[in-house]
One Martini backbone bead per residue (centre of mass of N, CA, C, O) as a GRO file, in nm:
protein
  213
    1MET     BB    1  -3.696   3.871   5.217
    2SER     BB    2  -3.761   3.544   5.060
    3VAL     BB    3  -3.622   3.574   4.811
    4THR     BB    4  -3.425   3.471   4.521
    5LEU     BB    5  -3.148   3.601   4.342
    6PRO     BB    6  -2.949   3.574   4.094
    7PRO     BB    7  -2.646   3.615   3.998
    8ILE     BB    8  -2.430   3.823   3.835
    9ARG     BB    9  -2.329   3.812   3.491
   10LEU     BB   10  -2.122   3.980   3.294
   11GLU     BB   11  -2.118   4.116   2.985
   12GLY     BB   12  -2.011   4.264   2.733
   13GLY     BB   13  -2.088   4.612   2.790
   14THR     BB   14  -2.206   4.591   3.067
   15ILE     BB   15  -2.367   4.763   3.308
   16LEU     BB   16  -2.412   4.718   3.632
   17SER     BB   17  -2.645   4.921   3.712
   18ASP     BB   18  -2.832   4.826   3.483
   19GLU     BB   19  -2.849   4.523   3.563
   20VAL     BB   20  -2.970   4.567   3.847
   21TYR     BB   21  -3.218   4.720   3.752
   22ALA     BB   22  -3.327   4.499   3.566
   23ARG     BB   23  -3.342   4.264   3.773
   24ILE     BB   24  -3.541   4.395   3.976
   25GLY     BB   25  -3.757   4.480   3.773
   26ALA     BB   26  -3.822   4.189   3.676
   27ALA     BB   27  -3.912   4.081   3.960
   28ILE     BB   28  -4.159   4.273   3.968
   29LEU     BB   29  -4.301   4.192   3.703
   30ASN     BB   30  -4.312   3.860   3.775
   31GLY     BB   31  -4.349   3.849   4.108
   32THR     BB   32  -4.101   3.786   4.287
   33LEU     BB   33  -4.163   4.096   4.365
   34PRO     BB   34  -4.409   4.190   4.534
   35ALA     BB   35  -4.637   4.374   4.659
   36GLY     BB   36  -4.470   4.481   4.969
   37ALA     BB   37  -4.191   4.407   4.937
   38ARG     BB   38  -3.898   4.404   5.097
   39LEU     BB   39  -3.597   4.614   5.054
   40ARG     BB   40  -3.263   4.510   5.100
   41ASP     BB   41  -2.955   4.594   5.005
   42VAL     BB   42  -2.786   4.371   5.137
   43GLU     BB   43  -2.944   4.124   5.025
   44LEU     BB   44  -2.932   4.198   4.724
   45ALA     BB   45  -2.620   4.204   4.704
   46GLU     BB   46  -2.567   3.918   4.787
   47GLN     BB   47  -2.744   3.773   4.560
   48LEU     BB   48  -2.593   3.938   4.313
   49GLY     BB   49  -2.283   3.990   4.372
   50VAL     BB   50  -2.268   4.288   4.495
   51SER     BB   51  -2.273   4.593   4.585
   52ARG     BB   52  -2.460   4.841   4.730
   53THR     BB   53  -2.451   5.078   4.520
   54PRO     BB   54  -2.614   4.964   4.273
   55VAL     BB   55  -2.864   4.911   4.438
   56ARG     BB   56  -2.928   5.191   4.530
   57GLU     BB   57  -2.954   5.309   4.249
   58ALA     BB   58  -3.183   5.126   4.154
   59LEU     BB   59  -3.391   5.211   4.375
   60GLN     BB   60  -3.402   5.508   4.291
   61ARG     BB   61  -3.502   5.463   4.003
   62LEU     BB   62  -3.760   5.304   4.086
   63GLU     BB   63  -3.880   5.537   4.254
   64ARG     BB   64  -3.914   5.752   4.029
   65PHE     BB   65  -4.131   5.531   3.874
   66GLY     BB   66  -4.302   5.380   4.126
   67LEU     BB   67  -4.200   5.074   4.211
   68VAL     BB   68  -4.087   5.226   4.461
   69GLU     BB   69  -4.107   5.271   4.814
   70VAL     BB   70  -4.007   5.532   5.062
   71ALA     BB   71  -3.941   5.522   5.427
   72VAL     BB   72  -3.753   5.677   5.614
   73GLY     BB   73  -3.641   5.442   5.852
   74ARG     BB   74  -3.852   5.202   5.765
   75TYR     BB   75  -3.882   5.155   5.430
   76THR     BB   76  -3.838   4.936   5.136
   77ARG     BB   77  -4.080   4.888   4.869
   78VAL     BB   78  -4.310   4.750   4.682
   79SER     BB   79  -4.547   4.876   4.490
   80GLU     BB   80  -4.889   4.976   4.444
   81PRO     BB   81  -5.086   5.027   4.183
   82SER     BB   82  -5.290   5.272   4.109
   83GLU     BB   83  -5.544   5.390   3.928
   84SER     BB   84  -5.425   5.668   3.874
   85LEU     BB   85  -5.145   5.565   3.778
   86ARG     BB   86  -5.249   5.408   3.540
   87GLN     BB   87  -5.387   5.642   3.390
   88GLU     BB   88  -5.134   5.820   3.364
   89THR     BB   89  -4.968   5.614   3.211
   90GLY     BB   90  -5.153   5.581   2.966
   91GLU     BB   91  -5.163   5.871   2.877
   92SER     BB   92  -4.853   5.932   2.851
   93THR     BB   93  -4.788   5.702   2.652
   94ALA     BB   94  -4.964   5.791   2.424
   95TYR     BB   95  -4.836   6.071   2.372
   96PHE     BB   96  -4.549   5.977   2.338
   97MET     BB   97  -4.601   5.778   2.102
   98GLY     BB   98  -4.714   5.984   1.901
   99ASN     BB   99  -4.452   6.136   1.872
  100ALA     BB  100  -4.267   5.905   1.790
  101LEU     BB  101  -4.415   5.835   1.527
  102ARG     BB  102  -4.362   6.096   1.379
  103ILE     BB  103  -4.061   6.064   1.372
  104ALA     BB  104  -4.021   5.770   1.261
  105LEU     BB  105  -4.187   5.815   0.984
  106ARG     BB  106  -3.989   6.025   0.882
  107ARG     BB  107  -3.690   5.877   0.931
  108CYS     BB  108  -3.710   5.595   0.849
  109THR     BB  109  -3.641   5.328   0.700
  110ASP     BB  110  -3.758   5.079   0.516
  111ASP     BB  111  -3.669   4.854   0.706
  112GLU     BB  112  -3.788   4.985   0.965
  113LEU     BB  113  -4.073   4.990   0.858
  114ALA     BB  114  -4.120   4.690   0.831
  115VAL     BB  115  -4.097   4.638   1.140
  116LEU     BB  116  -4.348   4.817   1.217
  117VAL     BB  117  -4.556   4.654   1.046
  118ASP     BB  118  -4.518   4.385   1.178
  119ALA     BB  119  -4.586   4.473   1.460
  120ALA     BB  120  -4.876   4.579   1.385
  121ASP     BB  121  -4.981   4.303   1.300
  122ALA     BB  122  -4.972   4.176   1.585
  123VAL     BB  123  -5.180   4.371   1.703
  124VAL     BB  124  -5.419   4.303   1.517
  125ALA     BB  125  -5.432   4.002   1.584
  126ALA     BB  126  -5.493   4.035   1.886
  127ALA     BB  127  -5.755   4.195   1.851
  128GLN     BB  128  -5.906   3.986   1.675
  129ARG     BB  129  -5.880   3.764   1.916
  130GLU     BB  130  -5.929   3.895   2.199
  131ASP     BB  131  -5.617   3.930   2.333
  132GLY     BB  132  -5.511   4.115   2.581
  133LEU     BB  133  -5.218   4.027   2.649
  134ALA     BB  134  -5.117   4.020   2.359
  135LEU     BB  135  -5.173   4.312   2.302
  136PHE     BB  136  -4.980   4.430   2.501
  137GLU     BB  137  -4.719   4.286   2.408
  138ALA     BB  138  -4.731   4.394   2.117
  139SER     BB  139  -4.731   4.693   2.188
  140THR     BB  140  -4.465   4.699   2.332
  141LEU     BB  141  -4.286   4.607   2.094
  142MET     BB  142  -4.368   4.835   1.904
  143PHE     BB  143  -4.280   5.080   2.078
  144THR     BB  144  -3.990   5.003   2.084
  145ALA     BB  145  -3.939   5.026   1.784
  146VAL     BB  146  -4.031   5.319   1.749
  147THR     BB  147  -3.818   5.447   1.941
  148LYS     BB  148  -3.574   5.345   1.777
  149ALA     BB  149  -3.666   5.483   1.495
  150THR     BB  150  -3.615   5.785   1.573
  151GLY     BB  151  -3.304   5.842   1.672
  152ASN     BB  152  -3.371   5.956   1.967
  153SER     BB  153  -3.205   5.984   2.258
  154VAL     BB  154  -3.437   6.084   2.446
  155PHE     BB  155  -3.649   5.873   2.390
  156ILE     BB  156  -3.473   5.630   2.445
  157GLY     BB  157  -3.392   5.698   2.735
  158PHE     BB  158  -3.675   5.719   2.855
  159ILE     BB  159  -3.781   5.430   2.790
  160ARG     BB  160  -3.562   5.278   2.942
  161GLU     BB  161  -3.658   5.393   3.223
  162ALA     BB  162  -3.996   5.355   3.186
  163SER     BB  163  -4.068   5.052   3.095
  164LEU     BB  164  -4.121   4.919   3.368
  165ALA     BB  165  -4.362   5.093   3.456
  166ILE     BB  166  -4.542   5.061   3.216
  167GLN     BB  167  -4.570   4.750   3.241
  168ARG     BB  168  -4.679   4.735   3.533
  169ASN     BB  169  -4.920   4.944   3.516
  170LEU     BB  170  -5.068   4.798   3.250
  171HIS     BB  171  -5.072   4.519   3.328
  172GLY     BB  172  -5.398   4.410   3.349
  173TRP     BB  173  -5.552   4.651   3.272
  174GLN     BB  174  -5.874   4.679   3.196
  175PRO     BB  175  -5.904   4.927   2.997
  176PHE     BB  176  -5.679   4.823   2.803
  177ILE     BB  177  -5.802   4.538   2.738
  178SER     BB  178  -6.116   4.604   2.664
  179CYS     BB  179  -6.149   4.851   2.478
  180PRO     BB  180  -5.962   4.805   2.215
  181ILE     BB  181  -6.080   4.535   2.110
  182ALA     BB  182  -6.348   4.684   1.996
  183ARG     BB  183  -6.109   4.825   1.783
  184ALA     BB  184  -5.994   4.667   1.533
  185ASP     BB  185  -6.028   4.872   1.302
  186GLY     BB  186  -5.836   5.079   1.429
  187TYR     BB  187  -5.584   4.899   1.396
  188ILE     BB  188  -5.587   4.882   1.096
  189ALA     BB  189  -5.557   5.185   1.048
  190PHE     BB  190  -5.294   5.216   1.203
  191ARG     BB  191  -5.128   5.030   1.017
  192GLU     BB  192  -5.166   5.199   0.758
  193SER     BB  193  -5.034   5.457   0.861
  194ILE     BB  194  -4.760   5.336   0.888
  195ALA     BB  195  -4.718   5.221   0.592
  196THR     BB  196  -4.765   5.543   0.484
  197ARG     BB  197  -4.630   5.759   0.680
  198ASP     BB  198  -4.885   5.870   0.873
  199GLY     BB  199  -4.847   6.045   1.142
  200ASP     BB  200  -5.118   6.191   1.196
  201ALA     BB  201  -5.295   5.932   1.192
  202ALA     BB  202  -5.145   5.763   1.398
  203GLU     BB  203  -5.189   5.956   1.640
  204ARG     BB  204  -5.497   5.982   1.620
  205THR     BB  205  -5.558   5.675   1.650
  206LEU     BB  206  -5.412   5.624   1.920
  207ARG     BB  207  -5.596   5.813   2.084
  208TYR     BB  208  -5.858   5.666   2.028
  209LEU     BB  209  -5.775   5.382   2.144
  210HIS     BB  210  -5.710   5.549   2.440
  211GLY     BB  211  -5.939   5.776   2.490
  212LEU     BB  212  -5.812   6.081   2.361
  213ALA     BB  213  -6.011   6.216   2.138
   0.00000   0.00000   0.00000
């Protein structure tokens, strides 16, 4: 491993294992740790200024969601997402978020709904500009807000663990970028279903936009 990660400086309330997980995960997302990079817990611990235990825990969590692959006694390295993994990630994320939308639109306050509508507006704008990367980033922010608005600890905990894998597996994936852009009208309808708290329509339109209708 030839890259260098800056040491961790914990802020109040931050859990060390979560920060190590987030730091290594972010390095994978931004390419600092590219696919195929070997991950050695001793080196990572030294760079981050922590013991090996939270690093090992972080690597185990990253392995569970497919960002890291381990061959016992041979290597631990950053994985390369396959086409099938990307497809499965896209499918599961769309179904997961459809359910989250149903819960959020039923429970959220008017102030929380306003946040969701603003986030949906950003998604519509990206689709209308035919800006694939902006569409992905806006969708990620919107679905993070939707998950929070559910008030459901299981949904929130799941997305906290899975968000790194979702972002890595879908970022730059051609079917995600190209297909939905041609459906800008669908995103407008999606936004309207959120604004009117129509969970059924929101879920149905989301599945259409992701080719699951």
